[in-house]
N, C-alpha and C positions, 0 to 999 in steps of 0.2 A: 915342564915339559918332560915327560917320562918316554924312554925308548927302550923297546924290548927286541933285542938281536941275538938270538942264539945264546944267550947268556942267562945267568941267574939274577933276577933283579929285587932288591931288597924294597918291599911295600912301605907305605906310610906307617902301616900298624906294627911292622917289625917281622912280618913273615917273608917268605922268600917266594915269588913265582918264576918258574922255569920257564924260558922261551926258546924256541927253536925255529929255524927256518927264516922266512920274510921279517923283515922288520915291521912292527905293529906298534901303534901307538893308540890312545884314546882319551877321552875326557870323560870326568866324573868326579864324584865324591870320594875320597881315600877313607880308609876304615877310620882315620883318626879325626876325620871331620875336615881336613883341609881339602881345597880344590885342586885337582889333578886336571891338567889340560894336555890332550895327546891328538895327534892327527892319526893317519890311515897306515896301512901296511904299505910296504915299498909298492909305487905305481897307483896306489889309491888316490883317487879324486873324487870331489864332491860332486854328487849327482845332479846335473842341469835340470833345474824344475823340480827338485826333491820337495815331498810334501813338508809342509810346516806345523809347528805347534802340536795339538792334540792328536790330530791324523797321523803325525810321523811318530808320535810316542806309540801309538795304537799299532802300527805297523811293525815298529822293535818289539813290541810284547807279543805279538803274533808270530815274527820270524823266530823270535827266541823260543817260543813254546813249540813250534814245529820243529826246530833244529833239534831240540831236548828230546822230542818224542821219536825222532828219526835216530838219534845216537842210541836210545834206549833198547831200540828194537835189534840192532846187530850185534851178532855174537863175535866174540874176538877170532873165532875160527873162521868167519867170513871173510876176514880180511887179513888172513895169516898171522895172527897174534896168538901165542898161548895162552889160556884161561887163568892158570896158575890157582893153587890151592885155597886162597883166602879172598879170592873175588865175591864182593857183596854187591857192587853196583850192577843193575841190570843192563845189559848191553856193553857199550865202550864207555871207558872214563874220558873225561875231557881231554886230559893231556894226551891221550893214544889219538884222539882225533885231531888234536893240533900236530902231532907227530906226522900223521898221514898225511895230513894236508899241508904240512912244512910252514905251518902258521906257529906265531907264538901262542903259548898257553893262556898267558894273560890277555891277549886279544881275544881269543876265542872265547874265555870265560866271561868277559865282558858282552861278547856278542851274545851268548846265551842268558846273560842277565839284563837284557834289553838296555845297555848303557847306550849313550847317544856317541857312537864312534862312526867313523867313516868306513865304507866297505868299498873296495875296489871290485870291479867285475872278475879280474883274473885270480884274486885270492877266495872271492865267493865261488868260483868255478873249483878251486880246489877242494874246497869244504864240501860242496856237491859231489864232487866224486869220491872224496873220502867216505862220506854218508852214502855211497850207492844209491843215490836218487835217482829215480826214472824220469822220462821226460816231463811227465805231467807234474811231479814234485819239484824238478827245476824251474819249469815255468813257474810254479807258486811261489818258490824261494826268490828268484829274480825278481817278480811283480812286487812282493813284500819290500824288499830292499830297494826298488825303484832304481835299478841299473839294468843296463841291456845285457844279456845273456852273450858272451864272446863265442859260445859254440852250441848255438840253439837245435843245431840240426836241420835235417829238411824233411820236414811233415808233408807228406801228400795226402790232401784231403780225399777220403773215399765217399762216394755218393752211395749209401747203402739201398738197398730194396724197398726200406720203409721211407724213407726220404722220397725216394721214385715214386712210390705209390701215395704220397701226401702231395706231390706236385699234380697227379691226375686228379686227385679228389677236391684239388682247388678249383678247377674249371668250373665255369667259366672265366675266372680270375686269370691274368696271365702270371706265371711264375717260372724263376729258374733258380739255380744255385750256382753263384760265383764266388771266386777268391779274391785276394787283395788286389791280385794282378788284373781283374776284370775278365779272367778267363770264364766263358761259361760252361760249367761242369756237367749241367743235366737241365733239362727245361721240359715243360708241358705242352701240349700241342698249339694253345692259344699264344704263347710266347713265340713258338717256333714260327708264326705266320705274322705276328705284331709288327715288328720292325723290318724285317726281311725275311724270305724263306732260309731258314738255317740249315735245311737240309740240303739246300744246293750250295751251302758254305763248306769249305774244306776244313778239316779238324783245326789243322794249325793256325787257321784264320778265325776260329770263334773266340774272340775277344773283342769285347765291347770297344776299345781304343782301337785296335786295329781296323774293325769294321767302319768306325767312324772315318777312318783315313782312306780307305781302300773299297768300299762298297757303297755305291751312289744311292742304292734304295734305303739302305739303312741310313746313312747321312740326311736323306732328303725326308724320312718319316718323322724327324724331329722338328718341331716349330723354332728351335734355335740349335742348329747342329753345332754350330762354332762354339756356343756357349756350353753347350754341352761336353765338348770335347777339352773345354778349359778347365771345367769342374773335375772331369776324370783325370786330366793330368795334374791338378793340384791334389788330389786325394791319393794318385798313384805316388806322388813325391813323399807324402806323408806315411804312407806304408812301407816304401822302400827303405826308408831309413832304419828299420830293424832288418833288413835283408840284402843288405848291401854285398855280402859275400856269396850271395844264392846264384849260381848260373843262369836258372831261368828268368831271374828279375833283370840280371845284366843283358841277356839276349834279348828279351821284349824291349828294354830300354834302348838298345841299341838299334833294334828293327824301327822303333818308334822316332828315333831323332833324326832317321833318314826321311822324314815327312815333315815339309817346311811349316805345315800348320801346327802340327805337334810340337816342333822343335821351338816354334815362336812363344806357346804357351809355356812350356817347360822352362824356359829361359827368364820368365817372369818371377820365378821364385816364389809362387803362392803356394800356401797351405790352405785347405779349406776342409771343415770338418762336417758340415751338415748345409743341405741345400733345399730349396723348396720341394715338399711332398707332393704337389698337385702338378702333373704333367700332361701336355698334350701332343699326340702323334697323330700324324696322318699315314693313313692305311691305304695302299693302293687298291685294295679289295673293298672294303666296306666304308671308308672315309675317317672323318675325324673321330679321335678317341680321346676323352678325357679321363684320367685315372688317378688314383691317389698311391705314390710310391712307398712302400713299407720296406725296411731291412730288418731281418731277423737273424741274429748272428748263432750258427749253430756249434760254434766253440769260442775260442778266446777272440777277442776284438781283433781287428784286421785279418781274422781266419775266414772260413768259408761261411757263407750267408745265403740265407733263403731271400730273393727278392721278389716282392710280389706288386701286382700293378691291377688294385682293385677299381670297378668302374665308379666313376663319380656322379653317374645319372643313368637314368633309365635306357636313354637312347644307346648309350656307349656300352650299358649290358647286353641290350639286343644285338650289337655289332659284333662285340667278343663273342657271344654265343654263335653267329654266323661263322667267325673265324674257326671255333671248334667243329662245327659241322663239316665246313670246307676241309680241315684236316682229316676227321673221319672218313669222309667220303674218298680221300685221295688214299688212305690206308686200305678201304675195301678195293678200290680198283687195283692198286699194288698185290693184295692178297690173291685176287682173281687172277692178275697176271702171271704171279708165280704159280698158282695151280694150274693155269692153262699149260706154262713152259714143262712142270713135272710129268702132266700127262703127255705132251708130246715126246719128252725124253723116254717116258715109258714105252710109248708106241713104236718108237725107231728102235728101243731093244728089242722088243717082241718081234719086230720084222726081221731084225738081224737075226 
């Protein structure tokens, strides 16, 4: 066992490796051919469910190459270091990154050499900060290391104009954009009438789990409303594992736990990854709808996703087309009403 902790450590090959900051240990083959066994930096623990075998080795190689590329693109001036007259290394030296991150030089060197070492989230966070990684690069690094980012930040999904246009173009398919909390971020006309009239729902209630608990029309539209809530509770539990510190998740969870049905499902401690793709809904306007459910992620898994419901038969397609027509008719009526109101306001101004 070799431990590196802010001291100079003699390697098996006779060289000296300087380490600073956190304790760091690793396992691998010493330069002289002997076996070197070592653990993680202070606070490091093995990742639960970490990949094994060739996959783990490939992840280490990808992580090592990515860290090297990011180290080489940073100038000393960017991190407040003097360049010096004899610098030949592009970007920063390994020992400079180790110093900035307060980790051992040997440990960081082994990390860039794709050695089989343990990596804690806290130490990887320090390395990410030292390398000035942006949020996308952080997610990539933590994903390759197979550890949870301790400071993921709050990423508010933005529904772009292009995504909204795509929702409209998908009609008569019902489609919406949801996040991992089941918030309905945007939807097209057909989805807006398929399960309930979403225009009549307050913005803070436009969440599939909330609607299953408080909206009778939404709940009754499912052939198995209780089963649907059970599945959502299990998927929400899986997603929440990465968002325990986010206020929005905690607030939604607290609200849902006040509902006896949701609380009963939550206490089952279930985790569900996927469910049946074919679903049956009872719509109060057009009757039975048989659809195929598809999720298309717009970013990382557990992030925003495009949810579509494709008609499974010709009759369902006709009924969904009727829902679209109903929505368009309502839009036309409301536009006419707004025009009449503006004309009335103009008449009053002129009369005054």
